[in-house]
N, C-alpha and C positions, 0 to 999 in steps of 0.2 A: 541423625537426630536433628530435628528442626527446633531451634530455640526461640524462634519468632513467636511471641505471645499474641493473644487476642488483642491486648492493648496496643501492641506494635502494629498489628494489622489495622486497627482503628485509626492510629496516628497516620498510617499510610494513606488512608482515605481522606483524612482531614487536611493533610499537607497542601494539596492544591487549592483548597478553599481559604486557607489562612497562611499564605506563603511567608509572611514576615514574622510569624510566631516563633520565637527562639526556643521555646519548650518543645514544640513539635519537631523543629529541625534537630534539636539535640537528641530527642528520643529516637528519631529515624536513623541518625548516624550510629547511635548505640546499638540498635537492632541490627543494622547492616554490619557493624564491626563484629559483634558477637557471633553472627552467622557466617562470617567470612572464613574461607579456607586458611588464610594466613593466620588468623587468630587461633584456629584449632591446631594448626601445625606448631605454632609457638607454644601453646599450652601443653602439647604432648612431647616437646623436645626435652629430653633428659638433661642435656648439656646446658640448657638455658633455664632450668627450673628455679635456680636460686635467684635469678633476676626477674623471672616472670611474676612472682608474687609481689615484688617491690615496684614494678613498673606497669604490669598489664593485668593484674588480678581484677575481677569485677568490682571489688571494693574501691580500688584506686581509680579505675576508669570512671565509675559512677560518680565520683566526687569532682571530676574535671568539667571545665566549661567546653562549649562546642569546638572552639579553635584547638584546644589541647587534645580533645578526642580525635579530631581530624588529623592532627600531627601524629598521634600514636598509631592511628590506622595506617597512615603512610609509612611510618617506621616499621610497623609489623610486617609489611610486605617485603622489606629488604633484609630484615634480621635473619630469616632462615637461609637466604643466599649467603650472607656474611658468615654464618656458622658453618655452612658446607664448605665454603672456600677457605675459611680459617683452618678447618680440619685438614684439608688437602695441603695447605701451605705449611702446616706443621710437619707433614711428612715429605713434601716435595718442594719446599720453597723457603721463604723467610719467616714463616709463622712462629718458629721456635724462638726467634729473637724478641718477640713482643713481651711486654711486661705490664704491670698495673698502670704504668704511665700511658700506655697505648689504649686502654679500655675506652670504648666509646660511651658517650652519653646516650643511653637507650631511649631517651625521650626526644632525640634530635635526629632527623633524617640525614642532615649534612654530616653529623659526627659519625654515624654508622657508615655512611657512604665513604667518608675519608679513610676509615680503617679498611673497608672493602677495597678501595682503590690502592691502598698501600701494600696489599698482599701481592707477592711476587712468586711466580711458578717457574722462574728461569732455570732453576737447577734441575738437572735431569736425573740425579741420583736420589736414592731414598734416604731421608734422614733417619738415623737410628733414634728411636724414642720409645719409652715405655708408657707413654701417656695414652690411656684408652680413649676411644671416641666419646665416651660418656663424660670423661673428666678433662677434656682438652681445654676447656675454658679456664682451667687452673693456671694457664700460662700468664694470666693477668694478675697473679697473686704476689709476684715479687718484682721489685724495681731493678733497673740496671745497676743501681748503686748497691743493691743487696748481693749482687753476683760478684763475690770477691775472688772466687776460684772455681775451677772445674769441680772440685770436691763439694762446694756448696750446691751446685746444680744437681749432682748425683744424690747428695744427701736430701735435697728438697723433694726429689721424686721417689726415693727409696724409703726414706723415713729417718727419724731422729736417732735410730739405733747405731749409727756409724760414729 
């Protein structure tokens, strides 16, 4: 599906003629961003869906200035990598130890990169977890201070019926 509109194509033609026009630059980066594989991958990621609407929906992106759109475009390229590695780290590394204190600022490349760099796969054994791939971002919902016992961790993932 090609989202690039006729207006976007027109702006592509005008850009070389008026290189300093901020509106044209902004429109071009919007077209490029919405047509990127990274944006589509982020939009289709079930685990990221609750954050997508808040940080990457067309309504949010359309309201941003050029520099902010450029940063979101840059961040969108690394978030799918972080999500994949986080899922792996939950099962084979230190991902299970992350809490809401560790959640990155999804508008900042450096913040997402920091979380990505903190993931460790040094453990060779499989962590026992009942967190599905769809719900693994839930590890960011409790803080370390909320973890008062092993019972809390079990209750958190099984339900309040305990």
